[in-house]
C-alpha positions in Angstrom: -30.8 12.8 2.5 -29.0 15.4 0.4 -25.9 15.1 2.6 -25.8 11.4 2.1 -26.1 11.8 -1.7 -23.3 14.4 -1.8 -21.1 12.2 0.3 -21.8 9.3 -2.0 -21.2 11.5 -5.0 -17.8 12.6 -3.6 -16.7 9.0 -3.0 -17.8 8.0 -6.5 -16.1 11.0 -8.2 -13.0 10.4 -6.1 -12.9 6.8 -7.2 -13.4 7.6 -10.9 -11.1 10.6 -11.0 -8.6 8.7 -8.9 -6.4 11.5 -7.4 -3.9 8.9 -6.1 -3.5 7.2 -9.4 -3.2 10.6 -11.1 -0.5 11.6 -8.5 1.6 8.6 -9.5 1.2 9.2 -13.2 1.9 12.9 -12.8 5.1 12.2 -10.8 6.2 9.8 -13.6 5.5 11.9 -16.7 6.9 15.2 -15.2 10.0 13.7 -13.6 12.3 15.8 -15.9 10.5 19.1 -15.5 11.4 22.0 -13.4 9.2 23.0 -10.5 7.6 25.8 -12.5 6.9 23.6 -15.5 5.3 21.0 -13.2 3.1 23.6 -11.6 2.0 24.9 -15.0 1.3 21.4 -16.3 -0.7 20.5 -13.2 -2.8 23.7 -13.5 -3.5 23.1 -17.2 -4.4 19.5 -16.6 -6.9 20.4 -13.9 -8.4 23.3 -16.1 -8.9 21.0 -19.1 -10.4 18.3 -16.8 -12.8 20.7 -15.2 -13.9 22.0 -18.6 -14.6 18.5 -19.8 -16.4 17.3 -16.7 -18.5 20.4 -16.0 -19.3 20.5 -19.7 -20.5 16.9 -19.4 -22.8 17.9 -16.6 -24.3 20.8 -18.6 -24.7 19.2 -22.0 -24.1 15.5 -21.6 -27.7 14.6 -20.9 -28.9 16.8 -23.7 -26.6 15.1 -26.2 -27.8 11.7 -25.0 -31.4 12.7 -25.5 -30.8 14.0 -28.9 -29.3 10.6 -29.8 -32.2 8.8 -28.3 -30.1 7.2 -25.5 -31.9 6.8 -22.2 -30.0 7.7 -19.1 -30.8 4.2 -17.7 -28.9 2.7 -20.6 -25.9 5.0 -19.9 -26.2 4.1 -16.2 -25.9 0.4 -16.9 -23.1 0.9 -19.5 -21.4 3.3 -17.1 -21.8 0.8 -14.2 -20.1 -1.9 -16.3 -17.3 0.4 -17.3 -16.8 1.6 -13.7 -16.8 -2.1 -12.5 -14.1 -3.0 -15.0 -12.2 0.1 -14.1 -12.5 -0.8 -10.4 -11.2 -4.3 -11.1 -8.1 -2.8 -12.9 -7.5 -0.7 -9.8 -7.8 -3.7 -7.5 -5.6 -6.0 -9.6 -3.1 -3.4 -10.6 -4.0 -3.2 -14.3 -3.7 0.5 -14.6 -0.6 1.7 -16.4 0.9 4.8 -14.8 4.4 4.4 -16.2 6.3 7.1 -18.2 5.7 5.0 -21.3 2.0 6.0 -21.2 2.7 9.6 -22.1 2.0 11.0 -25.5 4.6 11.3 -28.3 6.8 14.4 -28.5 5.0 17.6 -29.6 1.9 16.7 -27.6 1.0 18.5 -24.3 1.1 15.9 -21.5 -1.3 18.1 -19.6 -3.9 17.1 -22.2 -2.8 13.5 -22.6 -2.4 11.4 -20.5 -3.1 13.7 -17.5 -6.5 15.4 -18.3 -7.6 12.6 -20.6 -7.8 9.7 -19.8 -6.4 10.0 -16.2 -8.5 12.8 -14.6 -11.4 13.2 -16.9 -11.7 9.5 -17.5 -14.6 7.8 -19.3 -15.7 6.7 -15.8 -15.6 10.2 -14.4 -17.5 11.6 -17.4 -20.2 8.9 -17.1 -20.5 9.5 -13.3 -20.8 13.2 -13.8 -23.7 12.8 -16.1 -25.5 10.1 -14.1 -25.1 11.9 -10.8 -26.7 15.1 -12.2 -29.8 13.6 -13.9 -32.1 16.5 -14.7 -35.2 14.3 -14.3 -34.2 13.1 -10.8 -32.3 15.9 -9.1 -33.2 19.6 -8.7 -30.7 22.2 -9.8 -29.6 22.9 -6.2 -28.6 19.2 -5.7 -26.9 19.2 -9.1 -24.9 22.3 -8.0 -23.9 20.4 -4.9 -22.6 17.5 -7.0 -20.7 20.0 -9.1 -19.2 21.4 -5.9 -18.1 17.8 -4.9 -16.6 17.4 -8.4 -14.6 20.6 -8.1 -13.5 19.7 -4.6 -12.0 16.4 -5.9 -10.3 18.3 -8.7 -8.8 20.8 -6.2 -7.5 17.9 -4.0 -6.1 16.3 -7.2 -4.3 19.6 -8.1 -2.9 19.9 -4.5 -1.6 16.3 -4.7 0.1 16.9 -8.0 1.8 20.0 -6.6 3.1 17.9 -3.7 3.8 14.8 -5.8 7.3 14.2 -4.6 6.5 14.8 -0.9 3.3 12.7 -0.9 4.9 9.8 -2.6 7.9 10.0 -0.2 5.6 9.8 2.8 3.2 7.1 1.5 5.8 5.1 -0.4 4.9 3.0 -3.4 3.3 0.3 -1.2 1.1 2.8 0.6 -0.1 4.4 -2.7 -0.7 0.9 -4.1 -2.9 0.0 -1.1 -5.0 3.2 -1.4 -5.6 2.6 -5.1 -6.7 -0.9 -4.5 -9.1 0.0 -1.7 -10.6 2.7 -3.8 -10.9 0.2 -6.7 -12.9 -2.1 -4.4 -15.2 0.8 -3.4 -15.6 1.8 -7.0 -16.6 -1.8 -8.0 -19.3 -1.8 -5.2 -20.6 1.6 -6.3 -20.8 0.5 -9.9 -22.9 -2.5 -9.0 -25.2 -0.1 -7.1 -25.5 2.1 -10.2 -26.6 -0.9 -12.2 -29.0 -2.0 -9.5 -30.6 1.5 -9.4 -30.9 1.5 -13.2 -33.1 -1.6 -13.0 -35.2 0.0 -10.3 -34.5 -2.6 -7.7 -36.2 -5.4 -9.7 -34.0 -7.9 -8.1 -35.5 -7.3 -4.6 
């Protein structure tokens, strides 16, 4: 049971963090950097993203409770957001062009890499929902955090090998992977909404 949950968590976090999409964006916005600059940018982007996502796991639910927002409401809202995000992945609505980077003077490791590419609204929502304090014990939550960190490590590795990976996969291969993950994400988002309603549609 725990293994199945962790596997599902990994897939959902993979889909929302979208390492393949991040890979394409990273390659685009760091094209003029040296190898050392690219490595530093990748490391900072992952560090910022980890801080945001793990922070969401620790205090996200507390903040929601202090605002009087039930987790089920976030689960439905998050499911809708994830569904729309998945549709964008399927139909190619995500912008990963160099024009999406911030203006001069801003660190691209923060924007657009850490936010909103890696620590996306969907990923933050997923991190909070998947570690519900009222549903999952601390041990299971730690397992979910481990899955989160594993996805971030893979994302970091892909960014370091951006040129080589894209050369092997090609633009068409990367596009296919993104769309398949978008379809999976859309299905998982519907499941989140279904679970929030407690299976009342059965």
